[in-house]
N, C-alpha and C positions, 0 to 999 in steps of 0.2 A: 418978486413972487409972480409966477405965471398964472394964466387964467384957471387952469385945472386946480392948482394949489389953492387959489383964492376961493373957488367953488367949494373945495373940500373943507376949508376953514370955516366958511359961512355955514356949511351944513352942520359941522360939529358944534359950533358955538350956539346954534339954535336948538340944540337938544332940549327937550322938555321933560323933566323928571317928576312932574306933578302927578297927582292921582288921576286915574282915568275919568274923563267927563262922561256924562250921561245924556240920553235923548238926542236932541238936535245938535248939541255941542259935540257929542261923540261922533256923529256923522260928519260934521264939519271938520273935526280934527282928523278923521280918517281920510277925507278928501285932501286936506292939507298935507298929510304925511305922504300920500300917494304922489301928489304933484311934486313935493319936495324930493322924493326919491328919484323921480324921473329926471328932474332938472339937475340935482346937485350931488346925489350919492355916487361916490367913486366906484369904479369897477373893482370887483374882488381880485386881489393879487393872484397871478397865475403861478407864482413860486413862493418860496419862503423868505425871500430877501426883504419883502415889505409886509410882513405878516402883522406888524403892529397896526397898520392902517385897517386891516381886517378886524382886529380885536376892538378897535375904536369905532367901528361902524355902529350906526344908530340901533339897528335891530338887535345886534349882539348885546349892546349895553342895556337896552330895555329888558331883554331876557335875563341878563345877569342881575339887574336890580330886582326883578320879579322873584328870582330864585333866592336871593339873599333875604328879601322880606319874608318869603314863604318859610325859609329855614329858621327864621327868628334867631335865637342864640343870644349869648351874653355880650355885654360891651367889652371892648378891649381896654388897653391902658389909657386911652383918652376919654373913656366913659361915654362916648357917643353911642346911642342906642340905634337899633334898626329903624325905629319909627322916625328918628331925626335925620336919617341918611338922605331921604329925598330932598328935603329943604336945603341941606348942606350942598348937595350936588347942583341944585338950581343956582346957588350963589357962587360956587367955586369951580364948577366943571371946566370952564375954559382954561383956567390955570392948570388944573390937573391934567387935562388933555395935552396941553403943551409940554408938561413935564414928562408924560409918558412917551411922547414922540421925540423929545429932545434928550432922553436918557438921564433926566435929573430927578425922577420920582424916587423918593426915599421912604420905604415902608417903616412903620414904627415897630418897636419890639412887641413880641407876642406876650400875652399875659398867661403865666403858668398856673394851671389848676390841676388838682389830682382827683381822680375818681377811683373807687375800689374796683379791682378786677372782678369779673363775675365768679371766677373760681376761688376767690379769696386769697390769691397769691400776690398780695401786695397792692400797690397803687399804680394806675396807669396815668402817666403825665400827659396832659393835653396843653397845647399852645393856642390860645385864643387870639387871633389877629383882631385889629380894629375893624369896625364894620366897613370903613372905606377900603382897607386892604382886602377884606373879604370880597367886596364888590369887584375890585380890580382882578383878584385871583380868579374869581368866577368867570369874568369876561375872558381871561387868558385860557382858562381850562376849557371853556366851551369850544373855542376855535381849535385848540390843540387836540382835544378829544375827537372832534369830528375828523381831523386829519389822521391821527395816530391809531384810533380804534381799529380800523380795518387791517392794520399791519400787525396787530397783536395775535398771539397764538389762540387757536380755538380751544385749547386746554385751559385758558385763563378765564375765570368767571367773575372776579371781584372788581367792583367799581367800574363796571362797563354797562353801557346802555343795552337794554333788552336781555340782560344776563342776570342770573340770580344764584343765591346759595342753594336753592332747591334744585336747580339744574346741575350744579356741581355735585350734589349728593346723589342725584339720579345717575349721573355718569359714573361715579365711583361704584354704585351698585351694579351697573352693567359690566364693569371690569371684573367684579367678583363673580358674577353669574357666568362669565366667560371662562372661568377657571383660574383667574389670577388671585389666589387665596392668601397671599401675603402682602403686607403693605409696609412701605418705608414712610413712616410718619415724621416729617421734618418740621421742627420748630426753630425759627430764626430768633435768636436772643436779642431782645430790645431792637427789633428791626428798624422801626421808625427813628430811633435815637442814634443808630449807628451808620446810616447811609453816608458814604464818602462823597463830599460835595464835588471834588474835582472829577471823580469818576462819573458821577451823575451828569455834570455839565458836559463832559466829553460825549456821553451818550446823546444828550439833547442837541449838541452842536452838529452831530451827524444828521439830524433831522431838520434843523432850523438854521438858516443863513442870516437872519435878521439880528445884527449885533445888539440892537436896542432891546429886543426880547430876551436875548441871552443875559444881558446885564440886569434886566428887571428880575428874572428868575433867580439869578445869583444874589440880588439884593434881598429878595424874600428869604432865601436860605440863610443869609448872614445877618438878618435883621435883629438878632439877639432875643433874649428871654428876660422878662421882668418877673422876679419872684421876691416877695417880701419887701417890695420897694426898691430892689437893686437890680440893675440890668447886667446880665452876663452875655458875653459873646457866644454865638452859635457857630462852632467850627465843623460840626457834623450833624447829620440827622435832618429829617423833614418833620417838623412838629405836627402831631395829629391835631386837627381842629380847623385847619384851613381848607378851602375847596380844592386847592391845587395839589395838596399832599398825596391823595389817593392816586391821581394820574401819574405823579412822579414815582410813586412806589411801583407802579406797573412798568414804567420805563426801566427802573433798576432791575426788576425781576424778569423782564422780557429776555434778558441774556440767559437766565436760567432756563426759561421755556425753550429757547432755541437750542440750548445744549441738550436738554432732555429729548427734544424732537429728533435731533441729529443722531442720538443714540437709539432711537426707536422705542422709547419707553412709553408705557401707558400711564398717564398721570393726570391729576386734577389739581389746579391751583386756584385758591381764592385768597387774594391779597398775599399775606405772608404764610398762609396755611397751605402746605404742599404735600400731597399724598401720591406716592408712586407705587404701582401695583405690579407684582411679579408672581411667578409660579412656585417658587421655593424659598425657604429660609436662607439657604446658601446664596442664592442669587440676590436676595434682599441685603444680606450683610455686605456682599461685594459692591452693590450699588450704593449703599449707605456710605461706605468708606470713600468711594471715588467722588460721589456728589458732594460730600462734606469737604473734601479737599478742593473741589472746584469752587464752592461757595466761599471758602476761607481765602484761597489764594487769588482767585479771579475776581470775585465780587467784593472782596474785602469786608465780608460779613461773618458772623459767628453763629454756628449751629449750637443750640442749647441741648447738650448731650443728655441732661437729666430728663428733658421732656420729649426728646426724639427717641424713636425705637423702631425695630423691625419686629412685627408681630402679626397675628391674625387680625383681620379687620374687626372681628367681634370684640376684641380686647381694647380697641382704640375708639376715640370719638373724632368725628369730622363735622365741624360746623354745628355742633350740638346733637348730632345724630350718631347712631352706631348701626350695626347690622346683625341679624340673627344668623346662627350657624346653619349649615346644611346647604345643599345645592340650590334651594330656592331662597336665597338671602333676601330678607325683608328689611325695610327701613324701620328702625326703632329709635326711641329717644334714649340718648346716652344717660347713664346713671347720674352723672354730675348735673346734667340739665334738669333731671327730675328732682334732685335734691334742692337745686336753686329755686325751682318752682315751689316746692313745699316750704322752704324757708321764707319765701315772700308771703305765701298764704298765712303762715304762722304769725308773721309780723302784723298783717292786716287784721286777722281774727283775734289776736291778743288785745288790740285796741278796741275791738267791737264790744267788749263788755262794758265800756264806758261811754259809748255813743249810740245813736239810733241806728237801726238797720238800714235806713235810707242813706245815711252818711257812709256806712260801711260799703254799701253797694256802689256808691259813687267812686270809691277807690278800687274795689275788688273787680267790678264788671269790666272796666276798660283793660285792666291788666290781663284778665282771663281771655278776653276777646283777642288781644294782641298776641298772647302766647299761643292761643289756638290757631291764629292766622299763620304762624310759623311752624309750630310743631304738629299741627293737624296734618302735615305732610307725611307723618309716619304711617306705617302700614300695620300697626298693632293697636287696633281700636280698643281691645280689652284694657290696655293701659290707660287710655283716655277715659274709659268708663269708670275704672277704679279711682282715678284721680277726681273725677266729678263727684263721685260718692263720698270721697274723703273730704272734699271741700264742704259738702253739705253737713257732714258730721262735725267738722270744725265750727261751723256756724251754729248748729244746734247746741253744742257744748258752750259756745260763747254766750248764747242767749240764756242758757240755764244759769250760768254764773251771774249774768246781768239781773236776773230775777231775784237772786240771793236767798230770800226767806221762803219757808214752806207756804206761808199765806200768799205771798206774791206769786209764787209758782203755781199754786192752785188757781188763782184768779186768771193768770195768763193762759193756763190750759183750758179753762172754761171759755175764755174769750176765743180760743182757737177751736172750740166745739169738740173738746175732748171730755167725755162724760163717763160716769160709772166707775168701775174698778180702775180704769186707766188713769183717772184723775188722782188716785191715791199715790201715784208716782211722785207727787209733790212732796210727800213725807219721807221719801227714800233718803237714806244716808250715804248712798253710793256716790262716787265721784262724777263730775260732769261728762267725762269721756265715756263712762259706762252708760250713763243716762242718755247720752246722745244716740245710743243704739237701741233704746227702748221703744216699744210699740207706741207708747204715748206720744213721744216726740215725732215718731215716723208718721203718725196720723195727723197730729196738730201742725207740724212743720213738714208737710209732704213735699215731694218733688215739684208738684204743681204750684204749691204755695211759694216756694223759692223762685220758681220761674216767674210768677206774678210780681215778685219783688224786684225782678230784674237780674237774677243770677243766670248767667249764660252757661250752657252745657259745652263741654270740650269736644263732644262728638257730633255737634250740629253745625250746619252752615260752613262746611269746610271749603 
């Protein structure tokens, strides 16, 4: 072993994955890291033949650990939790590091879990790697993304730094405003489950020379899936749930981006959601036919014909949004997104009749703030105003049910400073939804009252 290799080994074996120190210990640790970096840290490889050394650098591993801890997530097949990872690495990292550089690291099978799709169209299958495999994938992803991201198409917005779904929607809106009033809305059928491993590895091999990294990525793809205690081999697909899968999906579809750019199309892609904008229906049908053929024959993927279409943008949804008709197309919330919001609110407010309003707000407020953070990007504020009012009506109706008897309802109204004739509403035989619109509840459970209870508005703090 030469001097440089000895220094590198010494550097890697001294990695400390313990929690960050404080006070004087933190300063001393910082000085130790700085001096260690100067003396022992290897130079960053200039090419891709020794990229594994770059992946195993201290700074990259520290960031990978921070990201895995921050993302939390469930345990994999070995039941190790995120909180246990740091101690495990402190004890076993030298052996893991040697396995990574010697091509002997073997990922464990991913744990299969299913979550309902937002549109109710079945179950989305996720593959949860072990936390150790997530740590290694994260370290690999960080280095590869830094190298590959600048080479991706500017029409691609998904799973990329400093790019967002909002930017993708805004770009689609610009195309519509420029007169491209027809959209080819492509839906790739079970995209993450159908990725051809050999084709994907061929694309990666064009960008990476390091055989160790190629073998590691292939090992992750072939690690298998555990479901109901049985392990099945994985011969295709990149299981959703691991940090590396989104980057690999962009590698697969980068070929589609290049083809669309060569043809001069105006398009927007976010992961496997791809919209192409043209000026006429006839052009749209022609593009749909040719691009479907390219995806099937060249990429070895399948277009879902039932969910794909050539249509006006107002008739389709893109990343939860749609657009108004006319020359001044505005961003609006797609009908399915509105219905999913209402369904979630119904679930929460149904439970409200049996728990305190404080408990209800603990569940309702974070959901509404998160929803507002994304869909507040729409340009139809009247929709947000109507939804906020509808939520308040649901809460008024829930409280009316909770009070149950005329006696309790009268007492509750008096406690809310509802007096006189309005208090007689307590004796009404009308249903809760009708009473929710009454003046008595509008006065007693006013907008200001709900705000004081912690209910956020969908039209504030966008």
